C-alpha positions as CSV (number, residue, x, y, z in Angstrom):
1,X,-47.0,-154.2,-90.5
2,X,-45.0,-151.2,-89.1
3,X,-41.4,-150.8,-89.0
4,X,-41.6,-151.0,-85.2
5,X,-42.5,-154.7,-85.2
6,X,-40.6,-155.7,-88.3
7,X,-38.5,-158.1,-86.3
8,X,-41.6,-160.2,-85.7
9,X,-42.5,-160.5,-89.4
10,X,-42.6,-164.1,-90.7
11,X,-40.3,-164.6,-93.6
12,X,-42.0,-165.3,-96.9
13,X,-40.1,-168.5,-97.5
14,X,-41.3,-169.9,-94.2
15,X,-44.9,-169.1,-95.0
16,X,-44.5,-170.8,-98.3
17,X,-43.2,-174.0,-96.5
18,X,-46.1,-173.9,-94.1
19,X,-48.5,-173.7,-96.9
20,X,-46.8,-176.7,-98.6
21,X,-47.1,-178.7,-95.4
22,X,-50.8,-177.9,-95.1
23,X,-51.3,-179.1,-98.6
24,X,-49.3,-182.3,-98.0
25,X,-51.2,-183.0,-94.9
26,X,-54.5,-182.5,-96.7
27,X,-53.3,-184.9,-99.4
28,X,-52.1,-187.6,-97.0
29,X,-54.9,-187.5,-94.6
30,X,-57.2,-189.8,-96.6
31,X,-54.4,-192.3,-97.2
32,X,-53.4,-192.4,-93.5
33,X,-57.1,-192.7,-92.5
34,X,-57.5,-195.6,-95.0
35,X,-54.4,-197.3,-93.7
36,X,-55.5,-196.9,-90.1
37,X,-58.9,-198.3,-91.0
38,X,-57.4,-201.2,-92.7
39,X,-55.1,-201.9,-89.8
40,X,-58.0,-201.8,-87.4
41,X,-60.0,-204.2,-89.6
42,X,-57.0,-206.6,-89.8
43,X,-56.6,-206.5,-86.0
44,X,-60.3,-207.2,-85.6
45,X,-60.1,-210.2,-88.0
46,X,-57.1,-211.5,-86.1
47,X,-58.7,-211.2,-82.7
48,X,-60.3,-214.7,-82.7
49,X,-57.0,-216.3,-83.6
50,X,-55.2,-214.3,-80.9
51,X,-57.9,-215.2,-78.3
52,X,-57.6,-218.9,-79.4
53,X,-53.9,-218.8,-79.0
54,X,-54.2,-217.2,-75.6
55,X,-56.7,-219.9,-74.6
56,X,-54.4,-222.7,-75.9
57,X,-51.6,-221.2,-73.8
58,X,-53.7,-221.2,-70.7
59,X,-54.8,-224.8,-71.4
60,X,-51.1,-225.9,-72.0
61,X,-50.1,-224.3,-68.7
62,X,-52.9,-226.1,-66.9
63,X,-51.9,-229.4,-68.6
64,X,-48.3,-228.9,-67.6
65,X,-49.2,-228.2,-64.0
66,X,-51.3,-231.4,-63.9
67,X,-48.6,-233.5,-65.6
68,X,-46.0,-232.3,-63.1
69,X,-48.2,-233.7,-60.4
70,X,-48.3,-237.2,-61.9
71,X,-45.8,-239.9,-60.7
72,X,-42.8,-240.7,-62.9
73,X,-44.2,-243.0,-65.5
74,X,-40.9,-244.8,-66.1
75,X,-40.6,-245.5,-62.3
76,X,-44.2,-246.6,-62.2
77,X,-43.5,-249.1,-64.9
78,X,-40.3,-250.3,-63.3
79,X,-42.2,-250.7,-60.0
80,X,-44.9,-252.8,-61.7
81,X,-42.2,-255.0,-63.4
82,X,-40.5,-255.6,-60.1
83,X,-43.6,-257.1,-58.7
84,X,-43.9,-259.7,-61.5
85,X,-40.2,-260.2,-62.3
86,X,-37.9,-262.4,-60.2
87,X,-36.2,-260.2,-57.6
88,X,-32.8,-260.9,-59.1
89,X,-33.8,-259.4,-62.5
90,X,-33.0,-255.8,-63.3
91,X,-36.1,-254.3,-65.0
92,X,-33.9,-252.0,-67.1
93,X,-31.9,-254.8,-68.7
94,X,-34.2,-257.9,-68.7
95,X,-35.5,-258.7,-72.2
96,X,-38.6,-260.9,-72.3
97,X,-37.6,-262.5,-75.6
98,X,-34.3,-263.6,-74.0
99,X,-35.9,-265.2,-70.9
100,X,-37.4,-268.1,-72.9
101,X,-34.1,-268.7,-74.7
102,X,-32.2,-268.9,-71.5
103,X,-34.5,-271.0,-69.3
104,X,-36.3,-273.2,-71.8
105,X,-34.0,-273.6,-74.7
106,X,-30.7,-273.4,-72.8
107,X,-32.0,-274.9,-69.5
108,X,-30.2,-272.3,-67.5
109,X,-32.0,-271.3,-64.2
110,X,-32.2,-267.5,-63.7
111,X,-35.0,-267.2,-61.2
112,X,-34.0,-266.2,-57.6
113,X,-30.4,-266.6,-58.7
114,X,-27.8,-265.7,-59.9
115,X,-27.4,-262.0,-59.0
116,X,-28.8,-259.4,-61.3
117,X,-25.5,-258.4,-62.9
118,X,-24.9,-262.0,-64.0
119,X,-28.4,-262.3,-65.3
120,X,-27.8,-259.1,-67.3
121,X,-24.6,-260.7,-68.7
122,X,-26.5,-263.8,-69.7
123,X,-29.1,-261.6,-71.5
124,X,-26.3,-259.8,-73.4
125,X,-25.0,-262.9,-75.2
126,X,-26.9,-265.0,-77.7
127,X,-25.7,-268.6,-77.5
128,X,-25.8,-271.4,-74.9
129,X,-22.0,-271.8,-75.1
130,X,-21.5,-268.1,-74.4
131,X,-23.8,-268.3,-71.4
132,X,-22.2,-271.3,-70.0
133,X,-18.9,-269.5,-70.3
134,X,-20.3,-266.6,-68.2
135,X,-21.5,-269.1,-65.6
136,X,-18.1,-270.8,-65.4
137,X,-16.2,-267.6,-65.0
138,X,-18.6,-266.3,-62.3
139,X,-19.2,-269.6,-60.5
140,X,-17.8,-268.4,-57.2
141,X,-20.3,-265.6,-57.1
142,X,-23.1,-267.9,-58.2
143,X,-22.3,-270.4,-55.4
144,X,-22.5,-267.4,-53.0
145,X,-25.9,-266.6,-54.4
146,X,-27.0,-270.2,-54.0
147,X,-25.9,-270.3,-50.4
148,X,-27.7,-267.0,-49.6
149,X,-30.8,-268.2,-51.4
150,X,-31.0,-271.4,-49.3
151,X,-31.2,-269.2,-46.3
152,X,-34.6,-268.0,-47.5
153,X,-35.9,-271.5,-48.0
154,X,-37.8,-271.9,-44.7
155,X,-40.7,-274.2,-45.7
156,X,-40.8,-277.2,-43.3
157,X,-41.6,-279.7,-46.0
158,X,-38.4,-278.7,-47.8
159,X,-36.1,-278.7,-44.8
160,X,-34.3,-282.0,-45.6
161,X,-33.9,-281.1,-49.2
162,X,-32.4,-277.8,-48.2
163,X,-29.9,-279.5,-45.9
164,X,-28.9,-281.9,-48.7
165,X,-28.5,-279.0,-51.1
166,X,-26.0,-277.4,-48.7
167,X,-24.0,-280.7,-48.9
168,X,-24.0,-280.5,-52.7
169,X,-22.7,-276.9,-52.5
170,X,-20.0,-277.9,-50.1
171,X,-18.9,-280.6,-52.5
172,X,-18.8,-278.2,-55.4
173,X,-16.8,-275.6,-53.4
174,X,-14.0,-278.2,-52.7
175,X,-13.9,-279.3,-56.3
176,X,-15.9,-282.5,-55.9
177,X,-18.0,-281.8,-58.9
178,X,-19.2,-285.3,-59.6
179,X,-20.7,-285.9,-56.1
180,X,-22.1,-282.4,-56.2
181,X,-23.9,-283.0,-59.5
182,X,-25.1,-286.5,-58.5
183,X,-26.6,-285.2,-55.2
184,X,-28.1,-282.1,-56.8
185,X,-29.7,-284.1,-59.6
186,X,-31.3,-286.6,-57.2
187,X,-32.7,-284.0,-54.9
188,X,-34.0,-281.9,-57.8
189,X,-35.8,-285.0,-59.2
190,X,-37.4,-285.6,-55.9
191,X,-38.8,-282.1,-55.4
192,X,-39.9,-281.9,-59.1
193,X,-41.8,-285.1,-58.6
194,X,-43.6,-283.7,-55.5
195,X,-44.2,-280.1,-56.6
196,X,-44.6,-280.2,-60.4
197,X,-45.5,-283.8,-61.4
198,X,-48.0,-284.2,-58.5
199,X,-46.3,-287.2,-56.9
200,X,-44.4,-290.3,-58.0
201,X,-45.9,-292.9,-60.3
202,X,-46.0,-293.8,-64.0
203,X,-45.8,-290.8,-66.3
204,X,-44.4,-288.5,-63.7
205,X,-41.6,-287.3,-66.0
206,X,-44.0,-286.6,-68.9
207,X,-46.3,-284.7,-66.5
208,X,-43.4,-282.6,-65.2
209,X,-42.1,-281.7,-68.6
210,X,-45.6,-280.9,-69.9
211,X,-46.2,-278.6,-67.0
212,X,-42.8,-277.0,-67.2
213,X,-42.8,-276.4,-70.9
214,X,-42.6,-272.7,-71.6
215,X,-45.6,-271.9,-73.8
216,X,-45.8,-268.9,-76.1
217,X,-48.6,-267.1,-74.4
218,X,-48.4,-266.6,-70.6
219,X,-49.8,-263.9,-68.3
220,X,-47.1,-261.5,-67.1
221,X,-48.1,-262.2,-63.5
222,X,-47.1,-265.9,-64.1
223,X,-43.8,-265.1,-65.7
224,X,-41.6,-265.8,-62.6
225,X,-43.3,-269.1,-61.9
226,X,-43.1,-270.3,-65.5
227,X,-39.5,-269.2,-65.9
228,X,-38.5,-271.0,-62.6
229,X,-39.7,-274.4,-63.7
230,X,-38.9,-274.1,-67.4
231,X,-35.4,-275.6,-67.2
232,X,-37.0,-278.9,-66.0
233,X,-38.0,-279.5,-69.6
234,X,-34.4,-279.8,-70.9
235,X,-33.3,-281.4,-67.6
236,X,-35.7,-284.3,-68.4
237,X,-34.9,-284.6,-72.1
238,X,-35.6,-288.2,-73.0
239,X,-32.6,-290.5,-73.5
240,X,-32.3,-294.3,-73.2
241,X,-29.2,-296.4,-73.6
242,X,-31.1,-298.7,-75.9
243,X,-31.9,-295.9,-78.3
244,X,-28.6,-296.1,-80.0
245,X,-28.2,-292.3,-79.7
246,X,-25.0,-291.1,-78.0
247,X,-25.7,-289.8,-74.5
248,X,-26.0,-286.0,-74.3
249,X,-23.1,-284.2,-72.7
250,X,-25.4,-281.4,-71.5
251,X,-26.9,-281.7,-68.0
252,X,-29.4,-284.6,-68.2
253,X,-31.3,-286.3,-65.4
254,X,-31.5,-289.6,-67.3
255,X,-27.8,-289.7,-68.2
256,X,-26.7,-288.6,-64.7
257,X,-28.7,-291.4,-63.1
258,X,-28.6,-294.3,-65.6
259,X,-25.5,-293.8,-67.7
260,X,-22.8,-291.7,-65.9
261,X,-19.9,-290.6,-68.1
262,X,-17.0,-288.2,-67.6
263,X,-18.5,-286.0,-70.2
264,X,-21.8,-285.8,-68.3
265,X,-20.2,-285.4,-64.9
266,X,-18.4,-282.1,-65.4
267,X,-17.8,-278.9,-63.5
268,X,-20.2,-277.0,-65.8
269,X,-23.0,-279.5,-65.4
270,X,-22.4,-279.7,-61.6
271,X,-22.9,-275.9,-61.4
272,X,-26.1,-276.1,-63.5
273,X,-27.5,-278.9,-61.3
274,X,-26.8,-276.9,-58.1
275,X,-28.3,-273.8,-59.6
276,X,-31.4,-275.7,-60.7
277,X,-31.9,-277.3,-57.3
278,X,-31.5,-274.1,-55.3
279,X,-33.7,-272.1,-57.7
280,X,-36.5,-274.7,-57.5
281,X,-36.2,-274.9,-53.7
282,X,-36.6,-271.2,-53.4
283,X,-39.5,-271.1,-55.8
284,X,-41.3,-274.0,-54.1
285,X,-40.8,-272.1,-50.8
286,X,-42.9,-269.4,-52.4
287,X,-45.5,-271.9,-53.3
288,X,-45.6,-273.3,-49.8
289,X,-46.0,-269.8,-48.3
290,X,-48.8,-269.0,-50.8
291,X,-50.7,-272.2,-49.9
292,X,-50.6,-271.3,-46.1
293,X,-51.4,-267.6,-46.6
294,X,-54.9,-267.1,-45.0
295,X,-55.7,-264.5,-47.6
């Protein structure tokens, strides 16, 4: 190279570095190629899993879209329970295991009345005494519920009983608990005989208690009807003066009619008698309506 183009001459140290780079590239090329080949092989082996994951994602999206189109399952269940429960029961708070204890063991009516919040309170406690305390505290509201319920008892065959039930309520409201209880017990006995026992005659009490007894296995569709008449079993508990057994202080048809005592004729028993009467009148109204339904 001439002195004229010396300024374009590549420095020796740069040439040496270029040579070192070419040597390094030649040395690394097989390693890089092997790594790239391995990476491609790995990606190829993973492709089925990736495709499966993508397919699962698409299926999940399809399922989610379909699920969003379904009705609310909780609301669907609540709607179904409303059709078989008494209308004064809250599906969110009613406990099936408590229903039997309240209506059959305690003899407390909870079908058609009282209002749902009181039924919920009855469900929340565990003994009969606690439940009676709830009723006694809320008796003014319960009497309101009874009066309202009688307004829905429109069956012609029950008209006189409904009128007499109103008289029993009137007596209770003014504090005449004994007349209220006596009248409610007599009317309740009469309609139980007609609608449950199948008419008067020997064995009518036993027939009524047998039919009213809350059995362990019942169809959900029958729950309201069974729960409505279940308190009759305790109401008709057998007792006779000649038995030598002290008369029960709890509401009893036999003691109220044949052996009246101050312990039997109480405010609490009067309220239970009125509740039982009105609950049965409302339930038997449904039976009358069903028997005349052309379908």
